[in-house]
N, C-alpha and C positions, 0 to 999 in steps of 0.2 A: 654819716650818710654820704654817699657820693653825689656831688652836684650834678654831674651829667645824667644821673638816673632820676633825679628829683624834678627835672624840668617837666612842665605839663606836656602830655603826649597827644599827638594829633589823632592817633588811632589806638585802639587797645593792643596791649602786647601780644595777645593771642594770634593777631594777624600780621605781626611782623614778618618780613621777608628775611632771608639768611643774612643779608648785608646789616640790616638793623640788629638782628639778634647777635651777630658776631661783635658789632660795635658795642652793644650794651654788656655783652659778656666781658669784653676787655676792659669795660668801665667798672666792673665788679658788681653788676646787677645780677643778684641771685636768681630772681625771677626769670631772667633771660636764660641763664644756665638751664633752669628746670625746663623751660619751653623748648630750648634747642635739644636737650636730651629726650624729651617727650616726642618731639618731632621725628627724630631719627632712630629711636630705640628698636622699632621693628626692622628698619633697614639693617642695622648693626646685627641684630639677632639672626636675620635671615641668612647671613653668611655662614656662621658655624652650623646652622641647621642644615644648609645645602651640602656641607662637608660631612654630615652625618654624625657630628659630635653629640654626646650625650648632654642632657640639660645642665649638669653641673659645669662641665667644660665650656659649653656655649655661654654660660653666665660668666665664667672667667674671661673668656674672649670679649664679652661685652664690657666688663670691668677694665680690662687692659685697653681696649679701644677708647673708652671714655677717659681714662687716665692719660693716654697719649694726646687725645684732643685737648685736655686741660693744659698739658705741657706745651704743646705745638701750636695752639691757636694764634698766639701773637705772630707766628711766622707765616700764617695763612695770607697770601697776597690777594687771592680772588675768592671771596665768600660763596660765589656760585659754584666753585669746585668743591665745596665741602662734602656733598654726598659721595662723589667719586673718591675723594680722599678717605672719607670713612670707610668706604667698601674696601679700598686698598689695605688699610690698617687692619680691618677685620679679617681680610683674606690672609695677610701675613701671620696674624695671631692664630687663625684656624689651622693654617698649614703647620705652624710651629707645634700646636697641640697634637695635631694628627701625627706628626713626625715623632714627636716625644713619645707617644703611645706606642709606635712601631719600634722606636729605638730601644725601648726598655727590653724587647725580646732580642732583636737582631744585633744590636751593637755590643752585646755582652760577648759575643764570640770573637769580635775583633775591634777592640777599643781604638785602634789607629785609623779607622775609617774616616775619611774626611766628611765634614758636615755637608749635606746636599744643599744646593742652592734653592732658593724659594722660586718656584716657576711664576711667570707672570700670570696675573688673573686672567682667566679666559674671557675673551670678548663677549662670548654668549652669556656668561654669568653677569658681566657688568650690564649688558643690555637688559636682560631679565630683571635684575635688581633695580636698575633705573626706572624701568616700566612699572615695577611694583610700587616704588616710592612715588612716582607720579600719580598712581592710582590713589595711594593713601593721601597725598596732598590735595588731589581733586575731590575726594570724599570729605576731607576736612573742611573744604570751602563750601560745602552744601549746607542747606539749612538742616537743623536737627531732625525735623520730620522727614525730609528727603533722605538723609544719610540713614536713618533707621529704617525706612521703607526699602531702601536698596539692600541694607544688610539682611533684613528679614526676608526678602524675596530671592536674593542672589548669593548670599554668603553661607546660608544654612543648607545642609543636605539631610534630608530631603527639604526643599523649599516649603514654607508654611502656606496653608491655604489662604486664600483671599479673606475668608471669614475671620480667621485667627489674626491675620495682619490688620484687618479694619478694627477689630476689638481692641488690639494693643494701642493702635494709633488714635483711637476715637473717631474713625471715619466710617462713612457708609460703605458697605461692601461694593456697591455699584460705582463709587468713585475712585476705587483702588486703581483700575486699569488706567484711567485718564491721569491720575496723580503719578502712577509709575512712569508713564510716558513723558510727562513734564519733567520729572526728576532725572530720568535717564538723558534727556536732552541737555539739561543743566550740567550733568556729569560729563557728557561728551563735549560741550563747550569748555568746560574747565580743563579737560584733558588736552584740547586743541591749544588752549592758551599756555598750557605747560610744555607744549612741543611734542606731544604724543602723536604718532602717526600710525 
């Protein structure tokens, strides 16, 4: 057992920030690795999805990105840069998969073609992906009831009627509007704290 990970913790591992997670990962804490991957799996998967890769290739991009994270994490100087670094790695892997699929057809005619350079990740893609990650982080910081309420009202299409939401959450139908407003305000404050503008 690693002495660094056996110290009493001041807060539960589930609320560690990236600096704490990276430190614990480097100390060999398996729980920290699981939490780090859980925290960023949607971010990583979102990149190949935006490239239009099929599910199997998106899973391969995810695996390659996580492998790169495992290998390169000791070199990471600034843990706060981790989300952008993960996006960049996933972008490169996605581009490689996309090019590989195209090359199967086009490079057969001329095998001497030089390998194309990987274009820089589009700033709009970076911004959109960062905003999506901020929303995921802000949602994770909400209470379970608030998170579920927001998911039921805003993540499903069509949105569930208040009566169905009230029944699932064990609330009175008349309290859903007030509770929704309170939860939205908490979510807004979380997003502001994360730098979302």
